[in-house]
C-alpha positions as CSV (number, residue, x, y, z in Angstrom):
1,X,-1.4,-30.2,7.7
2,X,-4.1,-27.5,7.1
3,X,-1.6,-24.8,8.0
4,X,0.8,-26.0,5.4
5,X,-2.0,-26.2,2.8
6,X,-3.1,-22.7,3.6
7,X,0.4,-21.4,3.3
8,X,0.9,-23.2,0.0
9,X,-2.3,-21.7,-1.4
10,X,-1.3,-18.2,-0.3
11,X,2.2,-18.5,-1.8
12,X,0.7,-20.0,-5.0
13,X,-1.7,-17.1,-5.5
14,X,0.6,-14.3,-4.5
15,X,4.2,-15.5,-5.0
16,X,5.1,-13.5,-1.8
17,X,6.3,-14.5,1.6
18,X,5.3,-12.1,4.3
19,X,5.3,-12.2,8.1
20,X,1.8,-13.7,8.3
21,X,2.8,-16.6,6.1
22,X,5.9,-17.1,8.3
23,X,3.8,-17.2,11.5
24,X,1.3,-19.7,10.0
25,X,4.2,-21.9,8.8
26,X,5.7,-21.8,12.4
27,X,2.3,-22.7,13.8
28,X,2.1,-25.7,11.4
29,X,5.5,-26.9,12.5
30,X,4.5,-26.6,16.2
31,X,1.3,-28.5,15.6
32,X,3.2,-31.2,13.7
33,X,5.7,-31.6,16.5
34,X,2.9,-31.8,19.0
35,X,1.2,-34.5,17.0
36,X,4.4,-36.5,16.8
37,X,5.6,-36.0,20.4
38,X,2.3,-35.4,22.2
39,X,2.7,-38.2,24.7
40,X,6.1,-36.9,25.9
41,X,4.9,-33.3,25.9
42,X,1.7,-34.0,28.0
43,X,3.7,-36.3,30.3
44,X,6.2,-33.5,30.9
45,X,3.3,-31.1,31.6
46,X,1.9,-33.4,34.2
47,X,5.2,-33.7,36.0
48,X,6.3,-30.0,35.7
49,X,4.1,-27.5,37.5
50,X,6.0,-24.4,36.6
51,X,5.8,-25.3,32.9
52,X,2.0,-25.8,33.2
53,X,1.6,-22.4,34.9
54,X,3.8,-20.6,32.3
55,X,1.9,-22.2,29.4
56,X,-1.4,-21.2,31.0
57,X,-0.3,-17.6,31.5
58,X,0.9,-17.4,27.9
59,X,-2.4,-18.8,26.6
60,X,-4.5,-16.4,28.7
61,X,-2.4,-13.4,27.7
62,X,-2.5,-14.4,24.0
63,X,-6.3,-14.9,24.0
64,X,-7.0,-11.6,25.9
65,X,-4.8,-9.5,23.7
66,X,-6.1,-11.1,20.5
67,X,-9.7,-10.5,21.5
68,X,-8.9,-6.9,22.5
69,X,-7.1,-6.1,19.3
70,X,-9.7,-7.7,17.1
71,X,-12.3,-5.5,18.8
72,X,-10.2,-2.4,18.0
73,X,-9.8,-3.6,14.4
74,X,-13.5,-4.0,13.9
75,X,-14.4,-0.7,15.5
76,X,-12.5,1.2,12.8
77,X,-15.5,1.9,10.7
78,X,-16.0,4.2,7.7
79,X,-16.2,8.0,8.5
80,X,-18.6,10.4,6.8
81,X,-16.6,11.9,4.0
82,X,-16.0,15.7,3.9
83,X,-17.7,17.9,1.4
84,X,-14.5,19.9,0.7
85,X,-11.7,18.9,-1.7
86,X,-9.8,16.6,0.5
87,X,-7.1,14.4,-1.1
88,X,-7.3,10.6,-1.0
89,X,-4.3,8.5,0.2
90,X,-4.3,4.8,-0.9
91,X,-1.9,2.7,1.1
92,X,0.1,0.0,-0.7
93,X,-0.4,-3.7,-0.2
94,X,1.9,-5.7,-2.6
95,X,1.9,-6.6,-6.2
96,X,1.6,-9.9,-8.1
97,X,3.6,-9.9,-11.4
98,X,3.5,-6.1,-11.5
99,X,-0.2,-5.9,-10.9
100,X,-2.1,-4.9,-7.7
101,X,-2.9,-7.9,-5.5
102,X,-6.5,-8.7,-4.8
103,X,-6.4,-6.8,-1.4
104,X,-4.8,-3.8,-3.1
105,X,-7.4,-3.8,-5.9
106,X,-10.1,-3.6,-3.3
107,X,-8.5,-0.4,-2.0
108,X,-8.1,1.1,-5.4
109,X,-11.7,0.3,-6.3
110,X,-12.8,2.0,-3.1
111,X,-10.6,5.1,-4.0
112,X,-12.1,5.2,-7.5
113,X,-15.6,5.0,-6.0
114,X,-14.9,8.1,-3.9
115,X,-13.2,9.9,-6.8
116,X,-16.3,9.4,-8.9
117,X,-18.4,11.2,-6.3
118,X,-15.8,13.9,-5.5
119,X,-12.9,14.2,-8.1
120,X,-9.8,15.1,-6.1
121,X,-6.1,14.3,-5.9
122,X,-5.2,10.7,-5.2
123,X,-1.9,9.8,-3.6
124,X,-0.8,6.2,-4.3
125,X,1.8,5.3,-1.7
126,X,4.1,2.3,-1.8
127,X,7.7,1.6,-2.7
128,X,9.5,-1.4,-4.5
129,X,9.3,-4.7,-2.6
130,X,12.1,-7.2,-2.7
131,X,10.5,-9.2,-5.6
132,X,8.9,-6.4,-7.5
133,X,10.1,-4.6,-10.7
134,X,8.1,-1.4,-10.3
135,X,6.9,0.5,-7.2
136,X,3.5,-0.2,-5.7
137,X,2.7,3.5,-6.1
138,X,3.3,3.4,-9.9
139,X,1.3,0.1,-10.4
140,X,-1.5,1.6,-8.4
141,X,-1.6,4.7,-10.6
142,X,-1.7,2.6,-13.7
143,X,-4.7,0.7,-12.3
144,X,-6.5,3.8,-11.3
145,X,-5.9,5.4,-14.8
146,X,-7.3,2.2,-16.4
147,X,-10.5,2.7,-14.4
148,X,-10.9,6.3,-15.6
149,X,-8.9,8.5,-13.2
150,X,-7.2,11.5,-14.8
151,X,-3.4,10.8,-14.7
152,X,-2.8,14.4,-13.6
153,X,-5.0,13.7,-10.5
154,X,-2.6,11.0,-9.2
155,X,0.5,11.7,-7.2
156,X,2.9,8.7,-6.9
157,X,4.8,8.2,-3.6
158,X,7.3,5.4,-4.4
159,X,9.8,5.3,-1.5
160,X,7.8,4.0,1.4
161,X,8.3,0.5,2.8
162,X,5.9,0.6,5.8
163,X,2.6,2.2,6.9
164,X,4.5,4.8,8.9
165,X,6.5,5.8,5.8
166,X,3.3,5.8,3.7
167,X,2.0,8.7,5.8
168,X,5.4,10.4,6.4
169,X,6.4,10.6,2.8
170,X,2.9,11.4,1.6
171,X,2.7,14.3,4.0
172,X,6.0,15.6,2.6
173,X,4.4,15.5,-0.9
174,X,1.1,17.0,0.1
175,X,1.5,19.4,3.0
176,X,5.0,19.4,4.6
177,X,4.4,22.6,6.6
178,X,0.6,22.3,7.2
179,X,-0.6,21.4,10.7
180,X,-3.0,18.4,10.8
181,X,-4.0,18.5,7.1
182,X,-7.1,16.5,6.2
183,X,-6.9,13.3,4.2
184,X,-9.1,10.5,3.2
185,X,-7.3,7.2,3.9
186,X,-8.2,4.1,1.9
187,X,-7.0,0.7,3.1
188,X,-8.5,-2.7,3.9
189,X,-10.7,-2.9,7.0
190,X,-8.2,-5.0,9.0
191,X,-5.6,-2.3,8.5
192,X,-7.6,0.8,9.2
193,X,-7.2,0.9,13.0
194,X,-3.4,0.9,12.8
195,X,-3.5,3.3,9.8
196,X,-5.5,5.9,11.7
197,X,-3.3,5.6,14.7
198,X,-0.1,6.0,12.7
199,X,-1.5,8.7,10.5
200,X,-2.6,10.8,13.5
201,X,0.9,10.5,14.9
202,X,2.4,11.8,11.7
203,X,0.1,14.8,11.8
204,X,-2.9,14.1,9.6
205,X,-6.6,14.6,10.3
206,X,-8.0,11.3,8.9
207,X,-11.3,10.3,7.4
208,X,-11.4,6.5,7.2
209,X,-12.7,4.8,4.0
210,X,-12.0,1.1,4.5
211,X,-12.4,-1.5,1.8
212,X,-13.3,-5.2,2.3
213,X,-10.6,-7.8,2.7
214,X,-10.6,-10.8,0.3
215,X,-11.9,-13.8,2.2
216,X,-8.9,-16.1,1.3
217,X,-6.4,-13.8,3.0
218,X,-8.4,-13.0,6.2
219,X,-6.5,-15.3,8.5
220,X,-3.1,-14.3,7.1
221,X,-3.8,-10.6,7.3
222,X,-5.2,-10.7,10.8
223,X,-2.3,-12.7,12.2
224,X,0.2,-10.2,10.6
225,X,-1.9,-7.2,11.8
226,X,-1.9,-8.6,15.4
227,X,1.9,-8.4,15.6
228,X,2.0,-5.1,13.6
229,X,-0.3,-3.4,16.1
230,X,1.7,-4.6,19.1
231,X,4.9,-3.4,17.3
232,X,3.2,0.0,16.7
233,X,2.2,0.4,20.3
234,X,5.7,-0.5,21.6
235,X,7.8,1.5,19.1
236,X,5.4,4.3,18.1
237,X,5.6,3.4,14.4
């Protein structure tokens, strides 16, 4: 029941259904079925050795990989920022009624904090999601301008639909022919490890500037990020 309540609260506050919400819903369904048919299930486990062994292996692999990936995620700390005029790239994270989501606002606030110390170009990267009326990049620019960023200092990248495309399309805007251009990447802390990995593949020299993740989406984001990192390792994206 707690899984369903958590999913409802996430959908109520964001209005979006992402992979993390789908996984939590599936977990809730599995737990519900186990609660209903637990006697039959455990009776089957006692009688079927191969099923017990397979389930044990799956649990061990899941726990080991989750712990390993969480260590990688938490090791992606903030880098010392360069003194030179290095552009800032803010990665998109969804909108709510045309406005940046709480997680995305944390990223934009972090970018503005850096901008105040060293005014530079800011790239806001994010396309139009299935239930959005404007691009994330445009909504991000509007928010930054409302904070005090000069409109001419913001470059909007509004075609990307993934982290890989965030970097790929932003490089085309900033330095299509430059080898390993420097960039300050702003995203939430849970997302920084994968962002640095993908950004390096695309060809950037990255300075990490992570922002905190809102507490109410921590479970959802980490579940989604677990599968996203596995996918990135397997398919190099």
